[in-house]
C-alpha positions as CSV (number, residue, x, y, z in Angstrom):
1,M,0.0,0.0,0.0
2,T,1.0,3.6,-0.5
3,Q,2.2,6.0,2.2
4,Q,-0.7,8.2,1.3
5,A,-3.2,5.4,2.2
6,S,-1.3,4.8,5.5
7,A,-1.4,8.5,6.3
8,Q,-5.1,8.6,5.5
9,L,-5.9,5.7,7.8
10,L,-3.7,7.1,10.6
11,A,-5.4,10.5,10.3
12,I,-8.8,8.9,10.7
13,I,-7.7,7.0,13.8
14,Q,-6.0,10.1,15.4
15,K,-9.1,12.2,14.7
16,R,-11.5,9.7,16.1
17,R,-9.1,8.5,18.9
18,Q,-10.6,5.0,18.6
19,I,-12.7,3.4,15.9
20,G,-14.1,0.0,15.2
21,L,-12.7,-1.9,12.2
22,E,-16.1,-1.9,10.5
23,E,-16.5,1.8,10.9
24,L,-13.0,2.4,9.6
25,L,-13.9,0.4,6.5
26,L,-16.9,2.6,5.9
27,S,-14.6,5.7,6.3
28,L,-12.4,4.4,3.5
29,P,-14.8,3.6,0.7
30,E,-12.1,3.9,-2.0
31,F,-10.2,0.8,-0.6
32,T,-11.3,-2.8,-0.5
33,W,-11.7,-4.7,2.8
34,N,-8.4,-6.6,2.0
35,Q,-6.5,-3.3,1.4
36,V,-7.7,-1.8,4.7
37,F,-6.9,-5.1,6.5
38,C,-3.4,-5.1,5.1
39,L,-2.9,-1.5,6.1
40,V,-4.1,-2.2,9.7
41,D,-1.8,-5.3,9.8
42,E,1.2,-3.3,8.7
43,L,0.6,-0.3,11.0
44,S,-0.1,-2.6,13.9
45,R,3.2,-4.5,13.3
46,R,5.0,-1.2,13.1
47,R,3.3,-0.3,16.5
48,L,1.8,2.9,15.0
49,I,-1.7,1.7,15.9
50,C,-3.1,-0.7,18.5
51,L,-5.7,-3.3,17.5
52,Q,-7.8,-4.8,20.2
53,R,-10.7,-7.3,20.1
54,R,-14.0,-6.1,21.6
55,G,-16.4,-9.0,21.6
56,F,-17.0,-9.8,17.9
57,D,-15.5,-6.6,16.6
58,Y,-12.0,-5.0,16.6
59,E,-11.2,-1.5,17.8
60,L,-8.2,0.5,16.6
61,R,-6.5,3.4,18.4
62,A,-3.3,5.4,18.0
63,A,-0.5,3.6,19.7
64,S,0.3,6.5,22.0
65,L,-3.2,6.6,23.5
66,P,-3.9,4.6,26.7
67,A,-6.4,1.7,26.3
68,S,-9.9,2.4,27.6
69,N,-11.6,-0.4,29.6
């Protein structure tokens, strides 16, 4: 994926502070589910975002923000 796509995804997460994966997909209609998932995987592995399971959904947040319980 491009740096522009990564920057766009990070901007959404930083603006929203935390967002569900399904809601993130709706916020990026120009990308396929697979493209968004690959971006999330890459950014998570680089520790730029945190991915946490919440029941049957996943929540994303910027890595510098503390987790909310």
